[in-house]
C-alpha positions in Angstrom: 19.5 11.7 -20.4 21.5 10.3 -18.1 20.7 13.4 -15.7 17.1 13.0 -16.5 18.1 9.0 -15.0 20.0 10.3 -11.9 17.3 12.4 -10.9 14.4 9.8 -11.0 16.5 7.4 -9.1 18.5 10.3 -7.0 17.3 8.7 -3.9 19.0 5.3 -4.3 22.7 7.3 -4.1 22.0 6.5 -0.4 23.1 3.3 0.6 20.8 2.2 3.2 18.3 3.1 0.8 19.4 0.9 -1.9 19.8 -2.1 0.8 16.3 -1.6 1.8 14.6 -1.0 -2.1 16.2 -4.4 -2.9 15.5 -6.7 -0.2 11.5 -5.1 -0.4 11.7 -6.0 -4.4 12.6 -9.7 -3.5 10.2 -9.8 -0.4 7.0 -7.9 -2.0 7.5 -10.0 -5.1 7.0 -13.1 -3.0 4.2 -11.3 -0.8 2.5 -11.0 -4.4 2.7 -14.5 -5.3 1.4 -15.4 -1.9 -1.7 -13.1 -2.6 -2.5 -15.0 -6.0 -2.1 -18.3 -4.7 -4.4 -17.5 -1.6 -7.3 -16.0 -3.5 -6.7 -19.2 -6.0 -6.7 -21.4 -2.5 -9.7 -19.7 -1.3 -11.7 -19.9 -4.5 -11.0 -23.5 -4.9 -11.4 -24.5 -1.2 -15.1 -22.3 -0.7 -16.2 -23.4 -4.1 -15.8 -19.8 -6.1 -17.4 -17.7 -3.7 -17.0 -14.3 -3.4 -17.9 -13.9 0.4 -15.2 -16.5 1.5 -12.8 -14.4 -0.5 -14.4 -11.1 1.0 -14.1 -12.5 4.6 -9.8 -13.6 3.8 -9.8 -9.9 3.1 -11.8 -8.4 6.2 -9.8 -10.6 8.4 -6.2 -9.6 6.4 -7.3 -5.5 7.1 -9.6 -5.9 10.1 -6.6 -5.5 12.7 -5.4 -2.4 11.2 -8.8 -0.7 12.9 -7.4 -2.0 15.8 -3.6 -1.8 16.0 -2.4 0.3 13.3 -2.4 4.0 15.2 -0.7 1.5 18.3 2.1 0.9 15.7 2.8 4.2 14.6 3.1 5.2 18.5 5.9 2.1 18.5 7.1 3.6 15.2 7.8 6.8 16.3 9.0 5.5 19.9 11.8 2.5 19.0 14.3 2.1 16.5 12.1 1.1 12.8 14.9 -1.2 11.7 14.5 -3.7 14.7 10.7 -3.5 14.2 10.8 -4.1 11.0 13.2 -7.1 11.5 10.8 -9.0 13.9 8.1 -8.3 11.6 9.5 -9.9 8.4 10.6 -12.9 10.8 7.1 -13.2 12.5 5.4 -12.9 8.7 8.0 -15.7 7.6 7.0 -17.7 10.0 3.3 -17.7 9.5 3.6 -18.2 5.7 5.5 -21.2 6.5 2.7 -22.6 8.7 0.4 -22.2 5.9 2.8 -23.5 3.3 3.2 -26.9 4.8 -0.3 -26.9 5.6 -0.8 -26.8 1.8 2.1 -28.9 0.7 0.6 -32.2 3.0 -2.9 -31.5 1.8 -4.2 -30.8 5.1 -5.5 -27.1 4.4 -8.7 -26.0 5.3 -10.5 -22.4 4.5 -10.3 -21.6 8.9 -6.7 -22.0 8.5 -6.1 -19.5 5.5 -8.9 -17.0 7.8 -6.5 -17.7 10.9 -3.0 -16.9 8.5 -5.3 -13.7 6.9 -5.8 -12.1 10.6 -2.5 -12.8 11.8 -0.5 -11.4 9.1 -2.8 -8.5 9.1 -1.6 -7.9 13.1 2.0 -7.9 11.8 1.1 -5.6 9.2 -0.5 -3.0 11.8 3.1 -2.3 13.2 5.2 -3.6 9.9 3.4 -0.5 7.3 3.7 2.4 9.8 7.5 1.5 10.7 8.0 1.0 6.8 6.6 3.9 5.8 8.2 6.0 8.6 11.4 4.4 7.7 11.5 5.6 4.4 11.4 9.3 5.4 14.2 8.6 8.1 16.9 6.9 5.5 16.7 9.5 3.4 15.4 12.9 5.0 13.1 15.2 4.3 14.4 16.4 1.0 14.5 13.0 -1.0 11.4 11.6 1.1 9.1 12.6 -2.6 11.6 10.8 -4.5 11.9 7.6 -2.1 8.7 7.3 -1.5 7.4 7.3 -4.8 10.6 5.2 -5.6 9.2 2.8 -3.2 5.8 2.8 -5.0 7.7 2.1 -8.4 9.3 -1.2 -6.8 6.1 -2.4 -4.9 4.6 -2.2 -8.3 7.7 -4.0 -10.1 7.1 -6.8 -7.5 3.6 -6.9 -8.5 4.1 -7.2 -12.0 6.7 -10.0 -11.9 5.0 -11.8 -8.6 1.5 -12.6 -10.0 2.8 -13.4 -13.6 5.4 -16.1 -12.2 2.7 -17.2 -9.4 0.2 -18.2 -12.2 3.3 -20.0 -13.9 4.2 -21.9 -10.7 0.9 -22.5 -9.8 0.0 -24.3 -13.0 3.6 -26.1 -12.7 4.1 -27.2 -9.0 0.8 -25.9 -7.1 -0.4 -23.5 -4.6 1.6 -24.6 -1.6 4.7 -24.0 -3.4 4.4 -20.3 -4.4 3.4 -19.8 -0.7 6.7 -21.8 0.6 8.7 -19.5 -1.8 6.9 -16.5 -0.3 7.8 -17.6 3.3 11.9 -17.7 2.0 11.1 -14.3 0.1 11.0 -12.3 4.0 14.7 -13.4 4.3 15.8 -10.9 1.9 14.4 -7.7 3.7 15.9 -9.4 7.2 19.3 -9.1 5.3 19.2 -6.0 4.1 18.3 -4.3 7.7 20.9 -6.0 9.4 23.4 -4.9 6.9 22.3 -1.4 7.3 24.9 1.1 8.9 22.9 4.1 10.0 20.9 4.0 13.3 17.2 4.7 13.4 16.0 5.1 16.7 14.4 8.4 17.2 16.1 10.8 19.0 13.9 12.6 22.3 14.4 14.6 25.1 14.4 13.1 28.6 10.5 13.3 29.6 9.4 13.5 26.1 6.1 11.2 25.6 5.1 10.1 22.4 1.1 9.6 22.5 -1.2 9.0 20.1 -3.1 11.5 20.5 -0.3 14.1 19.4 -0.5 12.6 16.1 -4.5 12.9 15.9 -4.5 16.4 16.7 -1.7 17.1 14.1 -3.5 15.3 11.6 -7.0 17.9 12.3 -5.9 20.3 10.2 -8.5 21.2 7.4 -5.6 21.3 4.7 -5.1 17.4 5.8 -8.6 16.6 7.0 -10.0 16.7 3.3 -7.1 14.0 1.8 -7.5 11.7 4.6 -11.5 11.5 3.8 -11.0 11.1 0.4 -8.8 8.5 1.0 -11.3 6.9 3.1 -13.8 7.2 0.8 -12.1 5.8 -2.4 -10.3 3.2 -0.1 -13.8 1.8 0.9 -15.6 1.8 -2.3 -13.0 1.8 -5.4 -9.7 0.2 -3.8 -10.6 -3.3 -3.2 -9.0 -5.0 -6.2 -7.7 -7.8 -4.2 -11.0 -9.1 -4.3 -12.2 -7.7 -7.4 -9.4 -9.0 -9.6 -9.4 -12.7 -9.1 -13.4 -12.1 -9.4 -13.3 -10.5 -12.5 -11.1 -13.0 -14.2 -12.7 -16.1 -13.1 -16.5 -14.6 -13.4 -16.5 -12.5 -16.4 -13.4 -13.3 -18.6 -13.8 -17.3 -17.5 -9.6 -17.2 -16.6 -7.7 -19.9 -15.6 -4.7 -19.6 -13.2 -2.1 -18.2 -15.4 -4.6 -15.6 -17.1 -5.4 -14.6 -13.5 -2.2 -13.5 -13.1 -1.7 -11.4 -15.9 -4.8 -9.5 -14.9 -3.3 -8.9 -12.0 0.1 -7.8 -13.9 -1.0 -5.4 -16.4 -3.3 -3.5 -13.0 0.2 -3.3 -11.4 2.1 -2.2 -14.7 -0.3 0.9 -15.1 0.4 1.5 -11.2 4.5 0.9 -12.0 4.2 3.6 -14.4 2.2 6.2 -12.4 4.8 5.6 -9.7 8.2 6.4 -11.8 6.0 9.4 -12.9 5.7 10.6 -9.5 9.5 10.6 -9.0 9.7 13.8 -10.5 7.5 15.6 -7.5 9.8 17.7 -5.4 7.3 19.3 -2.8 4.0 19.2 -1.3 1.0 18.5 -4.3 -1.6 20.8 -4.2 -4.8 19.6 -3.1 -6.6 20.1 -6.5 -4.1 17.4 -7.6 -5.3 15.1 -5.2 -8.9 15.5 -5.9 -8.3 15.5 -9.9 -6.4 11.7 -9.3 -9.6 10.5 -7.2 -11.8 11.6 -10.2 -9.8 10.0 -13.1 -10.0 7.2 -11.1 -13.4 6.7 -10.5 -13.6 7.5 -14.5 -11.9 4.5 -15.3 -12.7 2.2 -12.8 -16.0 2.8 -14.0 -15.2 2.0 -17.4 -13.9 -1.6 -16.2 -16.8 -2.3 -15.0 -19.2 -1.6 -18.0 -17.2 -3.5 -20.5 -17.0 -7.2 -21.1 -13.9 -7.2 -23.9 -11.0 -9.0 -22.2 -8.5 -7.2 -24.3 -10.6 -3.6 -23.6 -10.6 -4.6 -19.5 -7.1 -5.1 -20.2 -6.2 -1.7 -21.5 -8.5 -0.1 -18.9 -6.8 -1.8 -15.8 -3.8 -0.8 -17.1 -5.1 2.9 -16.8 -7.0 2.3 -13.7 -4.0 0.6 -12.1 -1.9 4.2 -13.1 -4.9 6.5 -11.9 -5.0 4.4 -8.8 -0.9 5.1 -7.6 -1.3 8.5 -8.8 -4.2 9.6 -6.4 -2.6 7.3 -3.5 1.0 8.8 -3.6 -0.5 12.9 -3.9 -2.6 11.7 -1.4 0.5 10.3 0.9 2.9 13.1 0.0 0.4 15.8 0.9 -0.5 14.7 4.4 3.4 13.5 5.0 5.0 16.6 3.9 2.2 18.6 5.7 3.7 17.1 9.5 6.6 17.6 11.0 9.3 14.5 11.0 8.8 13.3 14.7 5.2 12.9 14.1 5.3 11.3 10.9 4.8 7.7 12.3 1.4 8.6 13.8 0.5 10.6 11.2 1.4 8.1 9.0 -0.1 5.6 11.1 -3.6 7.0 10.8 -3.3 7.6 6.9 -3.0 3.4 7.0 -5.4 3.3 9.1 -7.9 4.9 6.8 -6.7 3.4 3.7 -6.1 -0.2 4.9 -9.1 0.0 7.1 -11.3 0.8 5.0 -10.8 -2.3 3.3 -12.6 -5.0 5.9 -15.9 -3.2 5.1 -15.4 -2.5 1.6 -14.6 -6.0 0.8 -17.3 -7.4 2.4 -19.3 -4.6 0.9 -18.3 -5.4 -2.8 -18.1 -8.9 -2.0 -21.8 -9.1 -1.0 -23.1 -6.8 -4.1 -20.8 -9.0 -6.2 -22.8 -12.2 -5.3 -26.1 -10.8 -5.8 -25.5 -8.8 -9.3 -22.0 -9.4 -10.2 -18.3 -8.3 -9.7 -19.0 -5.5 -12.6 -21.4 -3.8 -10.5 -18.5 -3.9 -7.8 -16.4 -1.9 -10.3 -19.2 0.5 -11.6 -20.5 1.3 -8.1 -16.6 1.5 -6.6 -16.1 4.1 -9.7 -19.1 6.3 -9.3 -18.6 7.0 -5.4 -14.8 7.9 -6.0 -15.8 10.0 -9.0 -18.2 12.0 -6.7 -15.8 11.8 -3.9 -13.3 13.5 -5.8 -15.5 16.0 -7.2 -16.4 17.1 -3.8 -12.7 17.1 -2.6 -12.6 19.3 -5.5 -14.6 22.4 -4.0 -13.4 21.4 -0.7 -9.8 21.7 -1.7 -10.3 25.4 -2.3 -10.7 26.1 1.1 -7.8 23.8 2.3 -5.7 25.4 0.1 -6.5 29.0 1.7 -6.5 27.6 4.9 -2.4 26.2 4.7 -0.6 25.5 7.5 -1.5 26.7 11.0 -0.4 30.0 12.1 3.3 29.7 12.6 3.6 26.7 10.9 5.8 27.5 8.5 8.4 29.2 10.6 8.0 26.1 12.5 8.9 23.5 10.0 12.1 26.1 8.7 13.1 25.3 12.2 12.8 21.3 12.0 14.3 21.5 8.5 17.1 22.8 9.8 17.6 20.9 13.0 17.1 17.9 10.0 20.4 15.8 9.4 19.1 15.1 6.1 22.0 16.3 4.3 23.9 13.7 6.3 21.6 11.1 5.3 21.4 11.8 1.7 25.2 11.1 1.4 26.0 8.0 -0.3 
């Protein structure tokens, strides 16, 4: 039993990764408290408008379309720890300004729009740096486990954060929840500064870090298939920041505390799936990625088809699990298909596709929900995701046969031999 537990948490033997996880749990819990508070605030300021909620989501993720590829270039060129420190400090300042406006009773809808856009700019640098930073902390051998644990702590925070947020909103109000979120960024900053290892990428003199190199590396067919699938599922299916609050308020007529429960149940399913993927030790096959999309599509469609609150909670739990299983499988297939020195830029492209599709998806689903109801948002998103997964399953057979380009395996072997993963993996 202890050996099995040790296997699940084996990446935590690395001291710097332990610090990173502890800081992230506190910070991400604050972020999810903020998500619930922000959505509740927007619904109150706009009179329950789905389009207003979709606009906030779109503004938060729109900068990803413009800046994330450049953020990946920065992650491959500069010290990731310094980039992450700066990003968390800026996020804290933005959250603090909005919280003060809310507590003072001066907040307006355009203030929330401005905050969402500013946070999106920061995230366009923070997200690719953070994703690449995990691999740099633990090395390639522990990367699948560390990535799965990162998804696990993210979803632990997503369970705890919304549940606490719903209670605190009822007890103290939205503004105080936002103040707690601003304070939570300090945990990540402190953890980053306590780390011992250096994270500045080593490059030979004259080497250039170009965005085009990352795009070229991601152009292989065995990477194009999962990236395309992520784009379609992200556009139509992964709009839960918009659809969950609408489902709680419009279909189940829930208050703030029940809204937190709906979000927490979805996150609990994601947590179970994230822990299940910690056993992965290598690059997943294309058919596993496609199968995850198919299962997700079926479950999301079922959520939209039911009006029963208890059954909806069960289906949301399963849908959350399918969503994270698919996302982790796609992430590992892409990330482990490229050498470490390109991961920042390739992961930036992955982030661009996954999160960059959110603005368009949020506007589309928001308009659909305003016209026909939020349940149709789930049904359409699920059916499109199902169709995309089936298409990827057919295309995946070719991707499996194609594999890496000629000489790619030998090149990757040489890169693994040069990478000091053994040193990084020591406690």
